[in-house]
N, C-alpha and C positions, 0 to 999 in steps of 0.2 A: 328897204323897200322893205313892208311887214310884210314879217310869218305868221301871225298867226291862224291865218287862213291854213293850214297845215296841220293837217294830224296822220300821227307814224302810228299805223298800224300792225300789232305783235301777235302768239296770243301763247299759249303752255307748250305746243310741241307743233309740230307739221301737219293731225289730222285734224285742229284741232275747228279745222271751218273758217279759215281764217277770209279766203276767196268768198263764201258764201255771205259772210256775211258782213262782208266789206261792203258787195254790195250794195245788202239788204239798205245796209245802214242810210249806202252814198242814195240807195231810192227814195231812204223815211223821209233825210233833208232836201229833195229837189218836191218831193211831194209840200212839205213844209213851205216847196217856195226858193226856194235856194239852188244858185248852178253852182251845181258839185261836178269833179268830175276827178277816177282812178288814176295813181298808177302801180305797178309793179315795178319797185323801187329795180329788183334784178329776181332777175327769170332765170331756173334752174329744166334742168332739160328737154331746153324747146330750140326751137332756128326757128328765126325770120319770121318768130310772133308768142307773145304770151298768151296760152293758155289758160290765166289768169285772169287777165284781160275779157277775152275771149266769154270768159265764163261772167264775168261784173258787165255785161253791154248784155246781154244774151237775161238774164237776170234785170237788170237795169233796162230794159225794155229798152233803146235807146240805140241801138245796130253799134257799128265802127264811127267811131266821130272824127272828126279831123285830129285831133289833136294822135292817134292810135294812128294815122295815115302818114304822119313824121315823126311815130317817132316815139313822141316827149311820153306818152302815156308807159313804154316798155325801152328803155335805153340804155341798160348793160342786159342783154340773154348772150348766158351757153348752154354750151350743148346738152354735158353734162344732166341728172339730173340727184344730185347731191346737194352740201352746205355749200354756201358760194366760194369760200378758202378753194379748195380744195376742185368744183367747176372751173375756176379759172386757169387752174394749174393746169389743169387736163387741156385745156383748150388753147395754152399755148402765150395770156394776155392776160393783163391783174387789168380789176377793177378801176375805169375811170369812174373814182368819186365823185368828180369838173365835173365831166356831160353827166354824169348826176344828180347835180346836184341845180349844172345850169336848166332842167327840165325843168325840176322841178318847184325851183323861182318863172320859169315859167305859163306854164302851167296856174301856178299860184296869179298871176298878173291876167288872166280872162278871166278865171271864175272865183266864185263867194270859198267852195271850202275844197281842200288837195284831200283825198284822201289816201293813204301814200300804204301801200304793203309790204310789210315786210316778205321775209324769204324764213321759215322755220318759226325758231322760238325764239326769244331776246337774247336766248347765252354763244346762238348761232354766228359760226367765228367767218367773217368774211373777208379775214385775209390772217397770215397766223396769232397774229398780237392785235387784235385790232374786231369787237363783238358786234351783231346788230343793239344792242346795247346802249353799246361807246358811242356808235354812229346817234339815237335817236340822240343823248345828253350831249354832246356835242352841240350838234343841231336844234338844242336846247323845241326841239316837238311837242306837244301836248301828245300823253299814250290814248291809243282809242285799243283796249286787253281786251282778246278772244278767250273765254274758257267753255264750259262745256262740263255735261254729268255724268261723263263716268267715271269708271272707276278707278283714279287716282288724282281724278282731276283736284280733290282738295288739296293735295300736297303738295301739287305743280304749280298751282296758281298764288299759292302764299311762299313760295320759296323765290318765283319770282314777284312778288308782293315785296318782300323782301328786297332783294334788285333794285326795284322799283321805288322803293324809296331810302335807298343805300346814295344816289346815284342822286335824288329830287329830281324826281324826272315829275314831271303835275302829267300827277294816273286821272285823264279828262272825264272815260267814260269802258263802264267793263256791258260787255259783253256776251249774254249768258244766250249759247247756242244750243237748241232744242233741234235738230236736226242733223241725223236721217233721223226719224222718232220711235222709244221704243214703245216694248208691252208697257214688262213693269219699271214702274218710272219712282222709285220706292230711295234707290239714291240717287237718282237724278235731281227730285225735290229737294230730300237732307239736303245735299249738296250747294244749293239753288241756296236755300235759307241758308246756311253756314255762312256760303262770300258775302251775302247780302249779311249780319250785322256782323263779320269783320268787316267789313270795309266800312258800315256806320261809325265802327269805335276806330277804326287806324284812319281812314281817306274820309274823315267826315265831306259831301256836299260832290264826291265822286258820280253819273250817273249810272244803275245797273238794272240794264234793258235787258229784258227779254225777245230774241230774234227766236221768231215762230220757223217751221216747215212753210215755202213760201212753191201757191201749189194752184 
C-alpha cells in the first residue's frame, strides 16, 4: 500500500503548539481541495477520547468524524499526562504499535492526506529503548516539524534538525507557530529569520510556513 500520503507532525517540545499547527495545516490542505484527516497516534492524559483530536476538529470546523467514532484517529489512549513510555507503565499495558499502524493505514486508504501528531518532541520515549524519532524513521514518514519564536527555540530546533539529519528523515515542512501572540516580537522575528536561513543552507526544498493566530 502507498503510504506517501502519511505525514508525521512533531516539534521542539510539549508546548510547541503541535495540535494547533496540525489542525491549521489540515484546514489549509482541505481548503486546497485535499481530503485530509488528522490522527493522534498516542494520547496521554485522557480517558475514552483525545483532547488533541477535539482541538483539531474545532479548528478544522468539521465536528467529529466517523473515523473519530471508530477510534481510528485516537488508537492508543493512556490516562496519565506524561510521556508514552511512563503512561503505558502506569496504566499497566504496553503500547500496541500494530494497532496504531493498522489505524493509520486505514486512514491513508480513505483520505488524500493523513497528519499523524506525535506526543511531545522527537526524542520523547515510547518505550524504554524506542524514541518517537525512531518510530518516524522506521515508518519512513515525511516530517512536519513545529517550532516557535519563544526564547530557546533556536537551540531546540537546531538540535532536532541534527537528529533528523542523522536518521535520514525527510523534513517536508517546518511550521513556525505565532500563537499565542506576544507584544515584544524582537526574539520571535529574529528566530524566524535565523531558522529560515538555516533551512535554506542545510535543508533546501523544505517548506517553511508561518502559522498565524486563528481568529
